[in-house]
Steps between C-alpha positions, in 0.01 A plus 500: 500500500235684317233756574158341553259779579470873527351671800171677430232714671695686777176545698452124551765474770521463874734378775446230747599547879824303437607753238441271202337687215209383282452608143303394189704443184387575144416130435266491795726306745580630847847579604607456866835672554738514800607839651849636407746428788584869550679474833727203416573651167603835637701312768713362209488793261627784721798319646584352160499833331713648788761225478530519125536877507766470780679220318529703177628797701772306674616314196680162500565283792247554779291713270462197270372291800243769586389509137457119496306512821280772351438294182409194712230721682374611157470124402292439810283808406437348164390173666259708738366686186425177313332344802289827528365433152339162591132466401232249423247509221159363584241385242191321622635207700836506357825687597849555376809668654649795308712809561366859466747725321370852444163479312561135401481158652785281397540125526334171442155509335392154603223496751457224752174398646457596863385225743520678832648782700706388806550715818782346705657584832847391616615569860872603523748319740480610870145632424626847419254556223346345188475517130159510316517424135250507212537272192292397206490121418459441133510197274854601403637552852502763785508875462641675802322841517567638855695449813429706820737485802336533848757620746458450886440869554162515343647592161431350154725573205458416135753267343638529150207346304528139630890476465637592846519784738596868476542470876364810686529712189196340337175700485300475821168338494197492740644271768398133552241464772702206653846441352545166682171328446581171336190493272473285194121551448258779439588672827820602322286750323419657840856512638697601191557861394172633368710623196613148430149368535371761267733385221421143565130550468540713189702240328268224590194703365675614193613152414172334616691250709489393867730606772726236655699523822825355619738539812848394587817603660777696329871381525617860560382863543489720188774728651721189537498410134469830322 
């Protein structure tokens, strides 16, 4: 991997309701970045540190097991941190997926031409909730940008940047207006979380592409697979 652009102009920056940040890069492209998963990361970091410290204090045997468990937690923390660097560079009607590391964006420099932004809803088994996802369809494939999980208690949580669920530890979004509405058309813009809709509209406007809609049924609940 190699650095592709440096961040510039700290005043040209804002956050969307879903927690994603927007910033202009030195080369004029826009950077859309995911929020750092603070709660899941702390959920790994603190127990991992405690296990490693206790394992070292005890020594061999059981202490070695505790140290191993702590290092495993540290490995999960590294994964969470890497996921928390996911971002997308947007230039005109093109987009590419990158990672934001400090003041740099790192990763592929090849842009793909955007064709549409798709907002999709999938109803969970037993109708206990739903998943709303946002993706950009390009001439090179699909870029998953966001997943939001609508629980049956009028609660919507952000997933980990389109790659699964943090469960109930994900950042809370403005709730979906109807988490069980099986809508595959424009009405999905009315029932999905306003924070999800805001991101969908921003992407479509920034890329100058239409919004597409889809609906389906999920094979399992997010908590069942993550």
